[in-house]
MDTraj code that builds the backbone (N, CA, C; nanometers):
import mdtraj as md
import numpy as np

residues = "UNK UNK UNK UNK UNK UNK UNK UNK UNK UNK UNK UNK UNK UNK UNK UNK UNK UNK UNK UNK UNK UNK UNK UNK UNK UNK UNK UNK UNK UNK UNK UNK UNK UNK UNK UNK UNK UNK UNK UNK UNK UNK UNK UNK UNK UNK UNK UNK UNK UNK UNK UNK UNK UNK UNK UNK UNK UNK UNK UNK UNK UNK UNK UNK UNK UNK UNK UNK UNK UNK UNK".split()
xyz = np.array([
    [-1.2915, 3.4829, -3.5737],
    [-1.2226, 3.4014, -3.4759],
    [-1.3190, 3.3794, -3.3589],
    [-1.3357, 3.2542, -3.3181],
    [-1.4286, 3.2261, -3.2086],
    [-1.3630, 3.2553, -3.0736],
    [-1.4418, 3.2479, -2.9680],
    [-1.3936, 3.2861, -2.8343],
    [-1.2820, 3.1957, -2.7857],
    [-1.2862, 3.0668, -2.8200],
    [-1.1819, 2.9756, -2.7746],
    [-1.0485, 3.0067, -2.8426],
    [-1.0534, 3.0372, -2.9700],
    [-0.9312, 3.0743, -3.0422],
    [-0.8730, 3.2038, -2.9884],
    [-0.9583, 3.3015, -2.9601],
    [-0.9109, 3.4286, -2.9045],
    [-0.8505, 3.4090, -2.7661],
    [-0.9150, 3.3266, -2.6851],
    [-0.8633, 3.3002, -2.5508],
    [-0.7271, 3.2328, -2.5580],
    [-0.7144, 3.1338, -2.6457],
    [-0.5863, 3.0646, -2.6621],
    [-0.4791, 3.1602, -2.7119],
    [-0.5136, 3.2451, -2.8068],
    [-0.4173, 3.3410, -2.8590],
    [-0.3741, 3.4397, -2.7513],
    [-0.4661, 3.4850, -2.6696],
    [-0.4322, 3.5777, -2.5613],
    [-0.3359, 3.5112, -2.4629],
    [-0.3604, 3.3847, -2.4281],
    [-0.2701, 3.3131, -2.3378],
    [-0.1314, 3.2948, -2.3986],
    [-0.1262, 3.2664, -2.5271],
    [0.0026, 3.2532, -2.5955],
    [0.0772, 3.3867, -2.5945],
    [0.0056, 3.4949, -2.6186],
    [0.0673, 3.6280, -2.6181],
    [0.1206, 3.6621, -2.4789],
    [0.0422, 3.6322, -2.3751],
    [0.0888, 3.6583, -2.2387],
    [0.2151, 3.5787, -2.2093],
    [0.2163, 3.4518, -2.2482],
    [0.3356, 3.3696, -2.2281],
    [0.4560, 3.4220, -2.3031],
    [0.4337, 3.4662, -2.4267],
    [0.5442, 3.5185, -2.5066],
    [0.5978, 3.6491, -2.4478],
    [0.5095, 3.7335, -2.4000],
    [0.5552, 3.8582, -2.3380],
    [0.6343, 3.8273, -2.2104],
    [0.5920, 3.7256, -2.1369],
    [0.6688, 3.6850, -2.0194],
    [0.8089, 3.6403, -2.0604],
    [0.8198, 3.5629, -2.1677],
    [0.9528, 3.5207, -2.2149],
    [1.0344, 3.6397, -2.2625],
    [0.9683, 3.7391, -2.3209],
    [1.0394, 3.8600, -2.3611],
    [1.1005, 3.9275, -2.2390],
    [1.0233, 3.9362, -2.1308],
    [1.0756, 3.9960, -2.0080],
    [1.1912, 3.9141, -1.9506],
    [1.1815, 3.7819, -1.9601],
    [1.2918, 3.6963, -1.9143],
    [1.4141, 3.7175, -2.0021],
    [1.3937, 3.7253, -2.1329],
    [1.5061, 3.7410, -2.2245],
    [1.5763, 3.8746, -2.2129],
    [1.5001, 3.9799, -2.1940],
    [1.5585, 4.1139, -2.1918],
    [1.6053, 4.1530, -2.0515],
    [1.5223, 4.1243, -1.9510],
    [1.5512, 4.1721, -1.8155],
    [1.5843, 4.0616, -1.7154],
    [1.5751, 3.9347, -1.7571],
    [1.5909, 3.8191, -1.6685],
    [1.4929, 3.8262, -1.5518],
    [1.3718, 3.8709, -1.5793],
    [1.2677, 3.8892, -1.4783],
    [1.1420, 3.8163, -1.5239],
    [1.0871, 3.7319, -1.4381],
    [0.9723, 3.6483, -1.4720],
    [0.8461, 3.7061, -1.4082],
    [0.7586, 3.7598, -1.4903],
    [0.6351, 3.8227, -1.4429],
    [0.5412, 3.7215, -1.3794],
    [0.5289, 3.6033, -1.4372],
    [0.4347, 3.5038, -1.3856],
    [0.4720, 3.4617, -1.2436],
    [0.6012, 3.4378, -1.2184],
    [0.6400, 3.4004, -1.0821],
    [0.6296, 3.5187, -0.9864],
    [0.6414, 3.6390, -1.0376],
    [0.6199, 3.7563, -0.9533],
    [0.4746, 3.7607, -0.9056],
    [0.3820, 3.7305, -0.9954],
    [0.2401, 3.7345, -0.9615],
    [0.1972, 3.6175, -0.8736],
    [0.2551, 3.4992, -0.8963],
    [0.2060, 3.3789, -0.8294],
    [0.3052, 3.3147, -0.7332],
    [0.4183, 3.3767, -0.7121],
    [0.5145, 3.3264, -0.6145],
    [0.6280, 3.2499, -0.6791],
    [0.7435, 3.2613, -0.6211],
    [0.8609, 3.1908, -0.6713],
    [0.9774, 3.2854, -0.6903],
    [1.0853, 3.2322, -0.7433],
    [1.2069, 3.3090, -0.7681],
    [1.1886, 3.3894, -0.8960],
    [1.1869, 3.5210, -0.8856],
    [1.1526, 3.6046, -1.0008],
    [1.2696, 3.6307, -1.0945],
    [1.3920, 3.6132, -1.0485],
    [1.5072, 3.6368, -1.1351],
    [1.5583, 3.5043, -1.1891],
    [1.5852, 3.5018, -1.3188],
    [1.6350, 3.3808, -1.3833],
    [1.7711, 3.4102, -1.4439],
    [1.8643, 3.3242, -1.4173],
    [1.9932, 3.3383, -1.4853],
    [1.9907, 3.2458, -1.6065],
    [2.0267, 3.3002, -1.7210],
    [2.0199, 3.2258, -1.8460],
    [2.1446, 3.2534, -1.9284],
    [2.1745, 3.1605, -2.0190],
    [2.2863, 3.1823, -2.1104],
    [2.2473, 3.2876, -2.2135],
    [2.3448, 3.3402, -2.2801],
    [2.3193, 3.4423, -2.3819],
    [2.2324, 3.3908, -2.4948],
    [2.2569, 3.2673, -2.5387],
    [2.1780, 3.2099, -2.6481],
    [2.0325, 3.1902, -2.6067],
    [2.0097, 3.1415, -2.4857],
    [1.8716, 3.1222, -2.4421],
    [1.8005, 3.2561, -2.4278],
    [1.8700, 3.3589, -2.3848],
    [1.8072, 3.4913, -2.3746],
    [1.7693, 3.5452, -2.5114],
    [1.8509, 3.5172, -2.6126],
    [1.8168, 3.5589, -2.7497],
    [1.6905, 3.4873, -2.7955],
    [1.6821, 3.3571, -2.7689],
    [1.5644, 3.2804, -2.8092],
    [1.4411, 3.3291, -2.7348],
    [1.4518, 3.3524, -2.6039],
    [1.3396, 3.4057, -2.5271],
    [1.2935, 3.5398, -2.5843],
    [1.3876, 3.6235, -2.6190],
    [1.3542, 3.7548, -2.6749],
    [1.2837, 3.7414, -2.8087],
    [1.3302, 3.6517, -2.8948],
    [1.2649, 3.6303, -3.0250],
    [1.1230, 3.5778, -3.0081],
    [1.1027, 3.4863, -2.9143],
    [0.9679, 3.4359, -2.8862],
    [0.8795, 3.5502, -2.8370],
    [0.9333, 3.6359, -2.7532],
    [0.8573, 3.7504, -2.7033],
    [0.8194, 3.8479, -2.8128],
    [0.9112, 3.8740, -2.9034],
    [0.8813, 3.9634, -3.0157],
    [0.7717, 3.9030, -3.1035],
    [0.7775, 3.7718, -3.1240],
    [0.6724, 3.7048, -3.2017],
    [0.5372, 3.7176, -3.1313],
    [0.5378, 3.7111, -2.9980],
    [0.4135, 3.7282, -2.9236],
    [0.3567, 3.8678, -2.9359],
    [0.4430, 3.9667, -2.9308],
    [0.3978, 4.1050, -2.9475],
    [0.3407, 4.1238, -3.0885],
    [0.4045, 4.0659, -3.1879],
    [0.3538, 4.0716, -3.3253],
    [0.2173, 4.0034, -3.3353],
    [0.1977, 3.8961, -3.2602],
    [0.0727, 3.8198, -3.2669],
    [-0.0472, 3.8970, -3.2134],
    [-0.0233, 4.0027, -3.1400],
    [-0.1348, 4.0850, -3.0916],
    [-0.2177, 4.1346, -3.2101],
    [-0.1531, 4.1611, -3.3221],
    [-0.2257, 4.2104, -3.4393],
    [-0.3274, 4.1082, -3.4905],
    [-0.3067, 3.9792, -3.4657],
    [-0.4005, 3.8769, -3.5106],
    [-0.5349, 3.8871, -3.4400],
    [-0.5363, 3.9443, -3.3211],
    [-0.6631, 3.9598, -3.2493],
    [-0.7561, 4.0587, -3.3191],
    [-0.7004, 4.1494, -3.3959],
    [-0.7788, 4.2562, -3.4550],
    [-0.7967, 4.2411, -3.6054],
    [-0.7521, 4.1280, -3.6614],
    [-0.7712, 4.1047, -3.8043],
    [-0.9158, 4.0690, -3.8333],
    [-0.9583, 4.1087, -3.9499],
    [-1.0910, 4.0715, -3.9963],
    [-1.0759, 3.9383, -4.0695],
    [-1.1439, 3.8351, -4.0235],
    [-1.1282, 3.7010, -4.0779],
    [-1.2319, 3.6693, -4.1852],
    [-1.2379, 3.7490, -4.2881],
    [-1.3315, 3.7252, -4.3964],
    [-1.2763, 3.6172, -4.4884],
    [-1.3647, 3.5341, -4.5363],
    [-1.3271, 3.4323, -4.6348],
    [-1.3283, 3.4971, -4.7715],
    [-1.2223, 3.4765, -4.8452],
    [-1.2151, 3.5392, -4.9793],
    [-1.2673, 3.4487, -5.0853],
])
top = md.Topology()
chain = top.add_chain()
for i, resn in enumerate(residues, 1):
    res = top.add_residue(resn, chain, resSeq=i)
    for name in ("N", "CA", "C"):
        top.add_atom(name, md.element.get_by_symbol(name[0]), res)
traj = md.Trajectory(xyz[None], top)
């Protein structure tokens, strides 16, 4: 995996983890770091979707450490 792909994947993972925090705790890490309203009120369905996106992001961390050999 080249540096641009790794950088993009890291940004996607950070975004997904932020959505996980929004889904589980209704707390936005990015706005905490850069200013804004840190608490978000969301419907139950949107919180489930945010949580699923966050779990997918946590799972994607494993892609950073895969060996990309051509078979």
